[in-house]
Gaussian input, Z-matrix of N, CA and C with variables (Angstrom, degrees):
# hf/3-21g

backbone

0 1
 N
 C     1     B1
 C     2     B2     1     A1
 N     3     B3     2     A2     1     D1
 C     4     B4     3     A3     2     D2
 C     5     B5     4     A4     3     D3
 N     6     B6     5     A5     4     D4
 C     7     B7     6     A6     5     D5
 C     8     B8     7     A7     6     D6
 N     9     B9     8     A8     7     D7
 C    10    B10     9     A9     8     D8
 C    11    B11    10    A10     9     D9
 N    12    B12    11    A11    10    D10
 C    13    B13    12    A12    11    D11
 C    14    B14    13    A13    12    D12
 N    15    B15    14    A14    13    D13
 C    16    B16    15    A15    14    D14
 C    17    B17    16    A16    15    D15
 N    18    B18    17    A17    16    D16
 C    19    B19    18    A18    17    D17
 C    20    B20    19    A19    18    D18
 N    21    B21    20    A20    19    D19
 C    22    B22    21    A21    20    D20
 C    23    B23    22    A22    21    D21
 N    24    B24    23    A23    22    D22
 C    25    B25    24    A24    23    D23
 C    26    B26    25    A25    24    D24
 N    27    B27    26    A26    25    D25
 C    28    B28    27    A27    26    D26
 C    29    B29    28    A28    27    D27
 N    30    B30    29    A29    28    D28
 C    31    B31    30    A30    29    D29
 C    32    B32    31    A31    30    D30
 N    33    B33    32    A32    31    D31
 C    34    B34    33    A33    32    D32
 C    35    B35    34    A34    33    D33
 N    36    B36    35    A35    34    D34
 C    37    B37    36    A36    35    D35
 C    38    B38    37    A37    36    D36
 N    39    B39    38    A38    37    D37
 C    40    B40    39    A39    38    D38
 C    41    B41    40    A40    39    D39
 N    42    B42    41    A41    40    D40
 C    43    B43    42    A42    41    D41
 C    44    B44    43    A43    42    D42
 N    45    B45    44    A44    43    D43
 C    46    B46    45    A45    44    D44
 C    47    B47    46    A46    45    D45
 N    48    B48    47    A47    46    D46
 C    49    B49    48    A48    47    D47
 C    50    B50    49    A49    48    D48
 N    51    B51    50    A50    49    D49
 C    52    B52    51    A51    50    D50
 C    53    B53    52    A52    51    D51
 N    54    B54    53    A53    52    D52
 C    55    B55    54    A54    53    D53
 C    56    B56    55    A55    54    D54
 N    57    B57    56    A56    55    D55
 C    58    B58    57    A57    56    D56
 C    59    B59    58    A58    57    D57
 N    60    B60    59    A59    58    D58
 C    61    B61    60    A60    59    D59
 C    62    B62    61    A61    60    D60
 N    63    B63    62    A62    61    D61
 C    64    B64    63    A63    62    D62
 C    65    B65    64    A64    63    D63
 N    66    B66    65    A65    64    D64
 C    67    B67    66    A66    65    D65
 C    68    B68    67    A67    66    D66
 N    69    B69    68    A68    67    D67
 C    70    B70    69    A69    68    D68
 C    71    B71    70    A70    69    D69
 N    72    B72    71    A71    70    D70
 C    73    B73    72    A72    71    D71
 C    74    B74    73    A73    72    D72
 N    75    B75    74    A74    73    D73
 C    76    B76    75    A75    74    D74
 C    77    B77    76    A76    75    D75
 N    78    B78    77    A77    76    D76
 C    79    B79    78    A78    77    D77
 C    80    B80    79    A79    78    D78
 N    81    B81    80    A80    79    D79
 C    82    B82    81    A81    80    D80
 C    83    B83    82    A82    81    D81
 N    84    B84    83    A83    82    D82
 C    85    B85    84    A84    83    D83
 C    86    B86    85    A85    84    D84
 N    87    B87    86    A86    85    D85
 C    88    B88    87    A87    86    D86
 C    89    B89    88    A88    87    D87
 N    90    B90    89    A89    88    D88
 C    91    B91    90    A90    89    D89
 C    92    B92    91    A91    90    D90
 N    93    B93    92    A92    91    D91
 C    94    B94    93    A93    92    D92
 C    95    B95    94    A94    93    D93
 N    96    B96    95    A95    94    D94
 C    97    B97    96    A96    95    D95
 C    98    B98    97    A97    96    D96
 N    99    B99    98    A98    97    D97
 C   100   B100    99    A99    98    D98
 C   101   B101   100   A100    99    D99
 N   102   B102   101   A101   100   D100
 C   103   B103   102   A102   101   D101
 C   104   B104   103   A103   102   D102
 N   105   B105   104   A104   103   D103
 C   106   B106   105   A105   104   D104
 C   107   B107   106   A106   105   D105
 N   108   B108   107   A107   106   D106
 C   109   B109   108   A108   107   D107
 C   110   B110   109   A109   108   D108
 N   111   B111   110   A110   109   D109
 C   112   B112   111   A111   110   D110
 C   113   B113   112   A112   111   D111
 N   114   B114   113   A113   112   D112
 C   115   B115   114   A114   113   D113
 C   116   B116   115   A115   114   D114
 N   117   B117   116   A116   115   D115
 C   118   B118   117   A117   116   D116
 C   119   B119   118   A118   117   D117
 N   120   B120   119   A119   118   D118
 C   121   B121   120   A120   119   D119
 C   122   B122   121   A121   120   D120
 N   123   B123   122   A122   121   D121
 C   124   B124   123   A123   122   D122
 C   125   B125   124   A124   123   D123
 N   126   B126   125   A125   124   D124
 C   127   B127   126   A126   125   D125
 C   128   B128   127   A127   126   D126
 N   129   B129   128   A128   127   D127
 C   130   B130   129   A129   128   D128
 C   131   B131   130   A130   129   D129
 N   132   B132   131   A131   130   D130
 C   133   B133   132   A132   131   D131
 C   134   B134   133   A133   132   D132
 N   135   B135   134   A134   133   D133
 C   136   B136   135   A135   134   D134
 C   137   B137   136   A136   135   D135
 N   138   B138   137   A137   136   D136
 C   139   B139   138   A138   137   D137
 C   140   B140   139   A139   138   D138
 N   141   B141   140   A140   139   D139
 C   142   B142   141   A141   140   D140
 C   143   B143   142   A142   141   D141
 N   144   B144   143   A143   142   D142
 C   145   B145   144   A144   143   D143
 C   146   B146   145   A145   144   D144
 N   147   B147   146   A146   145   D145
 C   148   B148   147   A147   146   D146
 C   149   B149   148   A148   147   D147
 N   150   B150   149   A149   148   D148
 C   151   B151   150   A150   149   D149
 C   152   B152   151   A151   150   D150
 N   153   B153   152   A152   151   D151
 C   154   B154   153   A153   152   D152
 C   155   B155   154   A154   153   D153
 N   156   B156   155   A155   154   D154
 C   157   B157   156   A156   155   D155
 C   158   B158   157   A157   156   D156
 N   159   B159   158   A158   157   D157
 C   160   B160   159   A159   158   D158
 C   161   B161   160   A160   159   D159
 N   162   B162   161   A161   160   D160
 C   163   B163   162   A162   161   D161
 C   164   B164   163   A163   162   D162
 N   165   B165   164   A164   163   D163
 C   166   B166   165   A165   164   D164
 C   167   B167   166   A166   165   D165
 N   168   B168   167   A167   166   D166
 C   169   B169   168   A168   167   D167
 C   170   B170   169   A169   168   D168
 N   171   B171   170   A170   169   D169
 C   172   B172   171   A171   170   D170
 C   173   B173   172   A172   171   D171
 N   174   B174   173   A173   172   D172
 C   175   B175   174   A174   173   D173
 C   176   B176   175   A175   174   D174
 N   177   B177   176   A176   175   D175
 C   178   B178   177   A177   176   D176
 C   179   B179   178   A178   177   D177
 N   180   B180   179   A179   178   D178
 C   181   B181   180   A180   179   D179
 C   182   B182   181   A181   180   D180
 N   183   B183   182   A182   181   D181
 C   184   B184   183   A183   182   D182
 C   185   B185   184   A184   183   D183
 N   186   B186   185   A185   184   D184
 C   187   B187   186   A186   185   D185
 C   188   B188   187   A187   186   D186
 N   189   B189   188   A188   187   D187
 C   190   B190   189   A189   188   D188
 C   191   B191   190   A190   189   D189
 N   192   B192   191   A191   190   D190
 C   193   B193   192   A192   191   D191
 C   194   B194   193   A193   192   D192
 N   195   B195   194   A194   193   D193
 C   196   B196   195   A195   194   D194
 C   197   B197   196   A196   195   D195
 N   198   B198   197   A197   196   D196
 C   199   B199   198   A198   197   D197
 C   200   B200   199   A199   198   D198
 N   201   B201   200   A200   199   D199
 C   202   B202   201   A201   200   D200
 C   203   B203   202   A202   201   D201
 N   204   B204   203   A203   202   D202
 C   205   B205   204   A204   203   D203
 C   206   B206   205   A205   204   D204
 N   207   B207   206   A206   205   D205
 C   208   B208   207   A207   206   D206
 C   209   B209   208   A208   207   D207
 N   210   B210   209   A209   208   D208
 C   211   B211   210   A210   209   D209
 C   212   B212   211   A211   210   D210
 N   213   B213   212   A212   211   D211
 C   214   B214   213   A213   212   D212
 C   215   B215   214   A214   213   D213
 N   216   B216   215   A215   214   D214
 C   217   B217   216   A216   215   D215
 C   218   B218   217   A217   216   D216
 N   219   B219   218   A218   217   D217
 C   220   B220   219   A219   218   D218
 C   221   B221   220   A220   219   D219
 N   222   B222   221   A221   220   D220
 C   223   B223   222   A222   221   D221
 C   224   B224   223   A223   222   D222
 N   225   B225   224   A224   223   D223
 C   226   B226   225   A225   224   D224
 C   227   B227   226   A226   225   D225
 N   228   B228   227   A227   226   D226
 C   229   B229   228   A228   227   D227
 C   230   B230   229   A229   228   D228
 N   231   B231   230   A230   229   D229
 C   232   B232   231   A231   230   D230
 C   233   B233   232   A232   231   D231
 N   234   B234   233   A233   232   D232
 C   235   B235   234   A234   233   D233
 C   236   B236   235   A235   234   D234
 N   237   B237   236   A236   235   D235
 C   238   B238   237   A237   236   D236
 C   239   B239   238   A238   237   D237
 N   240   B240   239   A239   238   D238
 C   241   B241   240   A240   239   D239
 C   242   B242   241   A241   240   D240
 N   243   B243   242   A242   241   D241
 C   244   B244   243   A243   242   D242
 C   245   B245   244   A244   243   D243
 N   246   B246   245   A245   244   D244
 C   247   B247   246   A246   245   D245
 C   248   B248   247   A247   246   D246
 N   249   B249   248   A248   247   D247
 C   250   B250   249   A249   248   D248
 C   251   B251   250   A250   249   D249
 N   252   B252   251   A251   250   D250
 C   253   B253   252   A252   251   D251
 C   254   B254   253   A253   252   D252
 N   255   B255   254   A254   253   D253
 C   256   B256   255   A255   254   D254
 C   257   B257   256   A256   255   D255
 N   258   B258   257   A257   256   D256
 C   259   B259   258   A258   257   D257
 C   260   B260   259   A259   258   D258
 N   261   B261   260   A260   259   D259
 C   262   B262   261   A261   260   D260
 C   263   B263   262   A262   261   D261
 N   264   B264   263   A263   262   D262
 C   265   B265   264   A264   263   D263
 C   266   B266   265   A265   264   D264
 N   267   B267   266   A266   265   D265
 C   268   B268   267   A267   266   D266
 C   269   B269   268   A268   267   D267
 N   270   B270   269   A269   268   D268
 C   271   B271   270   A270   269   D269
 C   272   B272   271   A271   270   D270
 N   273   B273   272   A272   271   D271
 C   274   B274   273   A273   272   D272
 C   275   B275   274   A274   273   D273
 N   276   B276   275   A275   274   D274
 C   277   B277   276   A276   275   D275
 C   278   B278   277   A277   276   D276
 N   279   B279   278   A278   277   D277
 C   280   B280   279   A279   278   D278
 C   281   B281   280   A280   279   D279
 N   282   B282   281   A281   280   D280
 C   283   B283   282   A282   281   D281
 C   284   B284   283   A283   282   D282
 N   285   B285   284   A284   283   D283
 C   286   B286   285   A285   284   D284
 C   287   B287   286   A286   285   D285
 N   288   B288   287   A287   286   D286
 C   289   B289   288   A288   287   D287
 C   290   B290   289   A289   288   D288
 N   291   B291   290   A290   289   D289
 C   292   B292   291   A291   290   D290
 C   293   B293   292   A292   291   D291
 N   294   B294   293   A293   292   D292
 C   295   B295   294   A294   293   D293
 C   296   B296   295   A295   294   D294
 N   297   B297   296   A296   295   D295
 C   298   B298   297   A297   296   D296
 C   299   B299   298   A298   297   D297
 N   300   B300   299   A299   298   D298
 C   301   B301   300   A300   299   D299
 C   302   B302   301   A301   300   D300
 N   303   B303   302   A302   301   D301
 C   304   B304   303   A303   302   D302
 C   305   B305   304   A304   303   D303
 N   306   B306   305   A305   304   D304
 C   307   B307   306   A306   305   D305
 C   308   B308   307   A307   306   D306
 N   309   B309   308   A308   307   D307
 C   310   B310   309   A309   308   D308
 C   311   B311   310   A310   309   D309
 N   312   B312   311   A311   310   D310
 C   313   B313   312   A312   311   D311
 C   314   B314   313   A313   312   D312
 N   315   B315   314   A314   313   D313
 C   316   B316   315   A315   314   D314
 C   317   B317   316   A316   315   D315
 N   318   B318   317   A317   316   D316
 C   319   B319   318   A318   317   D317
 C   320   B320   319   A319   318   D318
 N   321   B321   320   A320   319   D319
 C   322   B322   321   A321   320   D320
 C   323   B323   322   A322   321   D321
 N   324   B324   323   A323   322   D322
 C   325   B325   324   A324   323   D323
 C   326   B326   325   A325   324   D324

   B1=1.4486
   B2=1.5131
   B3=1.3323
   B4=1.4659
   B5=1.5200
   B6=1.3180
   B7=1.4585
   B8=1.5173
   B9=1.3352
   B10=1.4555
   B11=1.5170
   B12=1.3308
   B13=1.4550
   B14=1.5207
   B15=1.3392
   B16=1.4656
   B17=1.5247
   B18=1.3227
   B19=1.4648
   B20=1.5249
   B21=1.3359
   B22=1.4648
   B23=1.5238
   B24=1.3202
   B25=1.4726
   B26=1.5264
   B27=1.3240
   B28=1.4646
   B29=1.5279
   B30=1.3378
   B31=1.4680
   B32=1.5228
   B33=1.3260
   B34=1.4684
   B35=1.5233
   B36=1.3247
   B37=1.4622
   B38=1.5226
   B39=1.3194
   B40=1.4650
   B41=1.5223
   B42=1.3263
   B43=1.4665
   B44=1.5274
   B45=1.3278
   B46=1.4681
   B47=1.5240
   B48=1.3139
   B49=1.4635
   B50=1.5189
   B51=1.3385
   B52=1.4589
   B53=1.5256
   B54=1.3359
   B55=1.4658
   B56=1.5281
   B57=1.3204
   B58=1.4626
   B59=1.5308
   B60=1.3282
   B61=1.4646
   B62=1.5247
   B63=1.3445
   B64=1.4646
   B65=1.5293
   B66=1.3209
   B67=1.4611
   B68=1.5273
   B69=1.3228
   B70=1.4591
   B71=1.5292
   B72=1.3305
   B73=1.4636
   B74=1.5112
   B75=1.3102
   B76=1.4627
   B77=1.5168
   B78=1.3039
   B79=1.4610
   B80=1.5196
   B81=1.3078
   B82=1.4573
   B83=1.5167
   B84=1.3202
   B85=1.4745
   B86=1.5267
   B87=1.3181
   B88=1.4536
   B89=1.5244
   B90=1.3068
   B91=1.4619
   B92=1.5235
   B93=1.3342
   B94=1.4587
   B95=1.5184
   B96=1.3233
   B97=1.4703
   B98=1.5104
   B99=1.3329
   B100=1.4608
   B101=1.5128
   B102=1.3010
   B103=1.4460
   B104=1.5163
   B105=1.3405
   B106=1.4571
   B107=1.5143
   B108=1.3292
   B109=1.4620
   B110=1.5276
   B111=1.3130
   B112=1.4628
   B113=1.5264
   B114=1.3221
   B115=1.4549
   B116=1.5139
   B117=1.3344
   B118=1.4564
   B119=1.5222
   B120=1.3148
   B121=1.4519
   B122=1.5133
   B123=1.2851
   B124=1.4605
   B125=1.5212
   B126=1.3128
   B127=1.4468
   B128=1.5218
   B129=1.3333
   B130=1.4588
   B131=1.5181
   B132=1.3418
   B133=1.4631
   B134=1.5227
   B135=1.3494
   B136=1.4494
   B137=1.5199
   B138=1.3073
   B139=1.4588
   B140=1.5187
   B141=1.3427
   B142=1.4589
   B143=1.5231
   B144=1.3177
   B145=1.4582
   B146=1.5267
   B147=1.3081
   B148=1.4671
   B149=1.5201
   B150=1.3208
   B151=1.4709
   B152=1.5250
   B153=1.3331
   B154=1.4578
   B155=1.5220
   B156=1.3235
   B157=1.4730
   B158=1.5192
   B159=1.3265
   B160=1.4723
   B161=1.5279
   B162=1.3252
   B163=1.4593
   B164=1.5266
   B165=1.3218
   B166=1.4644
   B167=1.5261
   B168=1.3236
   B169=1.4606
   B170=1.5249
   B171=1.3295
   B172=1.4586
   B173=1.5122
   B174=1.3291
   B175=1.4617
   B176=1.5273
   B177=1.3329
   B178=1.4610
   B179=1.5311
   B180=1.3274
   B181=1.4760
   B182=1.5244
   B183=1.3136
   B184=1.4683
   B185=1.5313
   B186=1.3238
   B187=1.4704
   B188=1.5162
   B189=1.3079
   B190=1.4563
   B191=1.5252
   B192=1.3166
   B193=1.4576
   B194=1.5241
   B195=1.3308
   B196=1.4676
   B197=1.5185
   B198=1.3220
   B199=1.4537
   B200=1.5173
   B201=1.3092
   B202=1.4593
   B203=1.5190
   B204=1.3349
   B205=1.4665
   B206=1.5283
   B207=1.3073
   B208=1.4615
   B209=1.5258
   B210=1.3409
   B211=1.4576
   B212=1.5150
   B213=1.3095
   B214=1.4574
   B215=1.5194
   B216=1.3270
   B217=1.4601
   B218=1.5216
   B219=1.3031
   B220=1.4664
   B221=1.5281
   B222=1.3312
   B223=1.4674
   B224=1.5204
   B225=1.3259
   B226=1.4611
   B227=1.5346
   B228=1.2902
   B229=1.4734
   B230=1.5344
   B231=1.3065
   B232=1.4625
   B233=1.5175
   B234=1.3125
   B235=1.4621
   B236=1.5250
   B237=1.3171
   B238=1.4649
   B239=1.5230
   B240=1.3169
   B241=1.4525
   B242=1.5128
   B243=1.3369
   B244=1.4620
   B245=1.5183
   B246=1.3194
   B247=1.4658
   B248=1.5186
   B249=1.3291
   B250=1.4675
   B251=1.5155
   B252=1.3122
   B253=1.4710
   B254=1.5300
   B255=1.3467
   B256=1.4719
   B257=1.5228
   B258=1.3156
   B259=1.4494
   B260=1.5166
   B261=1.3180
   B262=1.4577
   B263=1.5366
   B264=1.3117
   B265=1.4572
   B266=1.5196
   B267=1.3184
   B268=1.4614
   B269=1.5242
   B270=1.3377
   B271=1.4535
   B272=1.5186
   B273=1.3197
   B274=1.4598
   B275=1.5190
   B276=1.3173
   B277=1.4582
   B278=1.5214
   B279=1.2965
   B280=1.4625
   B281=1.5068
   B282=1.3192
   B283=1.4496
   B284=1.5069
   B285=1.3066
   B286=1.4633
   B287=1.5213
   B288=1.2992
   B289=1.4604
   B290=1.5160
   B291=1.3300
   B292=1.4622
   B293=1.5214
   B294=1.3244
   B295=1.4524
   B296=1.5260
   B297=1.3169
   B298=1.4678
   B299=1.5265
   B300=1.3349
   B301=1.4589
   B302=1.5216
   B303=1.3231
   B304=1.4744
   B305=1.5278
   B306=1.3258
   B307=1.4696
   B308=1.5094
   B309=1.3215
   B310=1.4595
   B311=1.5259
   B312=1.3178
   B313=1.4686
   B314=1.5251
   B315=1.3243
   B316=1.4609
   B317=1.5183
   B318=1.3130
   B319=1.4729
   B320=1.5058
   B321=1.3223
   B322=1.4636
   B323=1.5192
   B324=1.3180
   B325=1.4588
   B326=1.5252
   A1=108.98
   A2=116.55
   A3=122.53
   A4=109.78
   A5=115.18
   A6=122.15
   A7=106.82
   A8=116.84
   A9=122.53
   A10=107.49
   A11=116.40
   A12=123.00
   A13=106.50
   A14=116.60
   A15=121.87
   A16=109.40
   A17=116.02
   A18=121.44
   A19=105.50
   A20=116.30
   A21=121.49
   A22=110.66
   A23=114.96
   A24=121.29
   A25=108.49
   A26=116.51
   A27=120.78
   A28=112.87
   A29=116.51
   A30=120.20
   A31=112.68
   A32=117.30
   A33=121.43
   A34=113.29
   A35=118.11
   A36=121.36
   A37=113.41
   A38=118.04
   A39=119.94
   A40=111.80
   A41=116.47
   A42=120.11
   A43=110.29
   A44=117.06
   A45=120.43
   A46=111.05
   A47=117.23
   A48=120.61
   A49=110.30
   A50=118.01
   A51=121.33
   A52=111.25
   A53=117.28
   A54=121.30
   A55=111.06
   A56=117.56
   A57=120.37
   A58=111.09
   A59=116.12
   A60=120.20
   A61=111.38
   A62=118.06
   A63=121.05
   A64=111.78
   A65=116.38
   A66=121.61
   A67=112.30
   A68=116.27
   A69=123.80
   A70=114.18
   A71=117.46
   A72=121.29
   A73=108.53
   A74=116.38
   A75=120.72
   A76=108.17
   A77=116.72
   A78=121.28
   A79=109.77
   A80=115.70
   A81=121.92
   A82=108.04
   A83=115.59
   A84=121.39
   A85=108.68
   A86=116.02
   A87=122.95
   A88=108.69
   A89=117.31
   A90=120.36
   A91=108.14
   A92=115.68
   A93=121.26
   A94=108.25
   A95=116.48
   A96=119.30
   A97=109.00
   A98=114.21
   A99=120.44
   A100=111.86
   A101=115.78
   A102=120.85
   A103=113.66
   A104=118.41
   A105=120.67
   A106=112.12
   A107=117.77
   A108=121.09
   A109=112.81
   A110=116.11
   A111=122.30
   A112=111.66
   A113=117.14
   A114=121.27
   A115=109.46
   A116=115.00
   A117=118.08
   A118=110.01
   A119=114.51
   A120=121.62
   A121=107.70
   A122=116.67
   A123=119.90
   A124=109.48
   A125=115.73
   A126=121.67
   A127=106.88
   A128=115.58
   A129=121.66
   A130=107.26
   A131=116.44
   A132=120.09
   A133=109.46
   A134=114.34
   A135=121.39
   A136=107.94
   A137=117.40
   A138=121.94
   A139=109.43
   A140=117.10
   A141=121.18
   A142=110.51
   A143=115.31
   A144=120.19
   A145=108.40
   A146=116.48
   A147=120.86
   A148=112.58
   A149=118.93
   A150=121.14
   A151=111.98
   A152=118.77
   A153=122.60
   A154=113.32
   A155=118.20
   A156=121.63
   A157=111.30
   A158=118.31
   A159=120.68
   A160=111.99
   A161=117.74
   A162=119.66
   A163=110.55
   A164=117.34
   A165=121.05
   A166=110.18
   A167=117.78
   A168=120.89
   A169=111.29
   A170=117.48
   A171=121.13
   A172=111.90
   A173=117.31
   A174=121.37
   A175=110.05
   A176=116.54
   A177=120.09
   A178=109.77
   A179=117.14
   A180=120.45
   A181=111.56
   A182=116.85
   A183=120.76
   A184=113.02
   A185=117.14
   A186=119.65
   A187=114.83
   A188=118.76
   A189=121.24
   A190=109.19
   A191=115.73
   A192=120.91
   A193=109.92
   A194=114.33
   A195=118.17
   A196=108.69
   A197=115.85
   A198=122.17
   A199=108.55
   A200=116.52
   A201=121.00
   A202=109.91
   A203=115.66
   A204=120.88
   A205=108.07
   A206=115.32
   A207=120.97
   A208=108.30
   A209=117.11
   A210=121.66
   A211=109.27
   A212=115.73
   A213=121.63
   A214=107.71
   A215=118.21
   A216=119.80
   A217=111.35
   A218=115.25
   A219=120.41
   A220=108.09
   A221=117.90
   A222=118.82
   A223=110.98
   A224=116.56
   A225=118.70
   A226=109.69
   A227=115.82
   A228=120.37
   A229=106.81
   A230=115.34
   A231=119.79
   A232=110.10
   A233=114.76
   A234=121.52
   A235=108.49
   A236=118.55
   A237=120.61
   A238=110.53
   A239=114.79
   A240=121.22
   A241=113.96
   A242=117.79
   A243=120.36
   A244=109.14
   A245=115.39
   A246=120.46
   A247=108.81
   A248=115.88
   A249=120.78
   A250=108.11
   A251=115.77
   A252=121.25
   A253=108.43
   A254=116.67
   A255=118.32
   A256=110.78
   A257=115.76
   A258=121.91
   A259=108.13
   A260=117.91
   A261=119.52
   A262=110.51
   A263=114.72
   A264=122.34
   A265=108.58
   A266=116.44
   A267=120.23
   A268=108.19
   A269=116.37
   A270=122.06
   A271=109.27
   A272=116.05
   A273=121.16
   A274=109.16
   A275=116.41
   A276=123.58
   A277=109.37
   A278=115.14
   A279=119.76
   A280=111.94
   A281=114.81
   A282=118.99
   A283=108.53
   A284=116.20
   A285=120.06
   A286=109.53
   A287=114.68
   A288=122.32
   A289=104.64
   A290=116.13
   A291=120.05
   A292=110.24
   A293=114.98
   A294=122.50
   A295=107.47
   A296=116.86
   A297=121.62
   A298=106.10
   A299=115.03
   A300=121.13
   A301=111.02
   A302=117.38
   A303=119.34
   A304=110.50
   A305=115.06
   A306=120.66
   A307=107.43
   A308=116.58
   A309=121.10
   A310=111.87
   A311=115.93
   A312=119.27
   A313=108.74
   A314=116.04
   A315=122.25
   A316=108.08
   A317=116.27
   A318=121.57
   A319=108.98
   A320=116.48
   A321=121.33
   A322=106.84
   A323=116.36
   A324=120.11
   A325=109.31
   D1=141.28
   D2=179.34
   D3=-130.16
   D4=151.06
   D5=173.94
   D6=-112.23
   D7=117.52
   D8=177.72
   D9=-97.01
   D10=121.49
   D11=179.92
   D12=-116.16
   D13=113.05
   D14=-178.36
   D15=-114.81
   D16=122.01
   D17=176.37
   D18=-99.55
   D19=116.02
   D20=-171.41
   D21=-130.06
   D22=163.31
   D23=177.22
   D24=-68.05
   D25=144.50
   D26=-178.96
   D27=-55.17
   D28=-36.00
   D29=-179.41
   D30=-64.60
   D31=-24.93
   D32=-177.67
   D33=-96.19
   D34=-15.26
   D35=-170.18
   D36=-63.27
   D37=-45.09
   D38=-177.78
   D39=-63.32
   D40=-44.47
   D41=179.42
   D42=-63.90
   D43=-38.38
   D44=178.96
   D45=-64.02
   D46=-48.96
   D47=-179.39
   D48=-62.02
   D49=-42.66
   D50=178.04
   D51=-60.24
   D52=-43.80
   D53=-179.47
   D54=-65.99
   D55=-37.37
   D56=177.33
   D57=-66.49
   D58=-43.18
   D59=-179.81
   D60=-65.37
   D61=-35.88
   D62=176.30
   D63=-59.88
   D64=-31.32
   D65=-179.99
   D66=-94.25
   D67=15.61
   D68=176.27
   D69=67.56
   D70=26.08
   D71=173.00
   D72=-97.10
   D73=127.51
   D74=176.17
   D75=-79.05
   D76=128.54
   D77=-177.30
   D78=-130.76
   D79=147.41
   D80=175.54
   D81=-119.54
   D82=130.74
   D83=179.68
   D84=-106.40
   D85=127.60
   D86=177.43
   D87=-118.09
   D88=136.41
   D89=176.66
   D90=-80.03
   D91=135.65
   D92=-179.54
   D93=-145.16
   D94=175.05
   D95=177.38
   D96=-139.05
   D97=147.66
   D98=-176.88
   D99=-86.65
   D100=162.99
   D101=-177.86
   D102=-89.33
   D103=-34.21
   D104=-172.66
   D105=-70.15
   D106=-58.30
   D107=-179.05
   D108=-101.61
   D109=0.16
   D110=179.58
   D111=57.38
   D112=31.70
   D113=177.88
   D114=-95.99
   D115=152.40
   D116=179.97
   D117=-74.34
   D118=147.93
   D119=173.95
   D120=-142.83
   D121=-170.30
   D122=-179.79
   D123=-132.38
   D124=145.66
   D125=173.59
   D126=-111.86
   D127=120.77
   D128=-178.95
   D129=-109.10
   D130=125.62
   D131=179.81
   D132=-117.15
   D133=138.98
   D134=-177.26
   D135=-139.90
   D136=129.13
   D137=173.12
   D138=-97.01
   D139=124.53
   D140=-177.00
   D141=-141.26
   D142=163.90
   D143=171.71
   D144=-73.05
   D145=155.99
   D146=-175.74
   D147=-57.97
   D148=-35.18
   D149=-179.16
   D150=-71.19
   D151=-15.39
   D152=-179.15
   D153=-93.47
   D154=-7.05
   D155=-175.51
   D156=-58.92
   D157=-46.79
   D158=-178.02
   D159=-62.17
   D160=-37.53
   D161=178.04
   D162=-66.07
   D163=-42.16
   D164=178.06
   D165=-63.21
   D166=-42.67
   D167=177.01
   D168=-61.77
   D169=-36.29
   D170=175.90
   D171=-63.63
   D172=-39.15
   D173=177.39
   D174=-65.13
   D175=-40.28
   D176=178.03
   D177=-63.84
   D178=-46.40
   D179=179.43
   D180=-59.44
   D181=-39.44
   D182=-176.68
   D183=-72.52
   D184=-24.07
   D185=-173.22
   D186=-112.19
   D187=-6.61
   D188=-177.41
   D189=-120.62
   D190=104.32
   D191=-176.03
   D192=-107.95
   D193=150.64
   D194=175.80
   D195=-90.21
   D196=154.03
   D197=-179.63
   D198=-146.13
   D199=157.81
   D200=178.79
   D201=-99.08
   D202=147.58
   D203=178.67
   D204=-146.45
   D205=142.88
   D206=176.67
   D207=-90.66
   D208=126.93
   D209=179.56
   D210=-129.46
   D211=153.32
   D212=173.48
   D213=-93.80
   D214=122.47
   D215=-179.69
   D216=-67.82
   D217=154.52
   D218=176.53
   D219=-70.24
   D220=136.76
   D221=179.60
   D222=-70.28
   D223=144.28
   D224=176.74
   D225=-72.99
   D226=164.44
   D227=176.96
   D228=-71.67
   D229=123.59
   D230=-177.65
   D231=-117.44
   D232=159.92
   D233=177.28
   D234=-80.16
   D235=156.63
   D236=176.15
   D237=-56.82
   D238=134.37
   D239=-179.58
   D240=93.01
   D241=-16.55
   D242=177.28
   D243=-78.96
   D244=153.35
   D245=-178.59
   D246=-124.39
   D247=133.81
   D248=179.09
   D249=-125.11
   D250=124.71
   D251=178.27
   D252=-109.43
   D253=103.04
   D254=-179.48
   D255=-73.87
   D256=137.21
   D257=175.35
   D258=-109.28
   D259=136.73
   D260=178.01
   D261=-59.55
   D262=144.07
   D263=-178.71
   D264=-124.13
   D265=138.15
   D266=176.55
   D267=-88.45
   D268=126.86
   D269=178.69
   D270=-125.55
   D271=156.05
   D272=177.75
   D273=-95.82
   D274=126.76
   D275=179.15
   D276=-116.85
   D277=165.03
   D278=173.48
   D279=87.02
   D280=-155.43
   D281=-171.72
   D282=72.84
   D283=-151.30
   D284=179.77
   D285=-155.31
   D286=149.45
   D287=168.26
   D288=-113.83
   D289=122.57
   D290=-173.28
   D291=-122.87
   D292=133.64
   D293=174.46
   D294=-115.94
   D295=135.87
   D296=174.84
   D297=-116.50
   D298=116.25
   D299=-173.61
   D300=-115.88
   D301=144.50
   D302=175.61
   D303=-72.60
   D304=145.99
   D305=177.78
   D306=-117.92
   D307=120.71
   D308=179.70
   D309=-77.31
   D310=-33.41
   D311=-175.45
   D312=-150.20
   D313=141.41
   D314=178.79
   D315=-137.01
   D316=131.86
   D317=176.26
   D318=-137.98
   D319=136.02
   D320=171.63
   D321=-106.02
   D322=117.11
   D323=-174.39
   D324=-112.11

């Protein structure tokens, strides 16, 4: 048994959960937030047999796309009298970060 933990962009989470449910995979969606841009995202967890991991990863790949976005960086702490001119930076958002963890025991109660 494996636990697939996918951290995905909020825009992709609903489509991912729907696609997993269509294939009869039970999924749980948790709201979370990232550290870099402090934007909300979603963590989707799915418990599957080891032979099903690649299919679940395929569903994640098909439904979680990366995209570019222009953001203004946070200004650094400056001394009085110093001037900081932030320039917008293009960053890549979306996609997925996926962890596949072993499960020693599973019970549905």
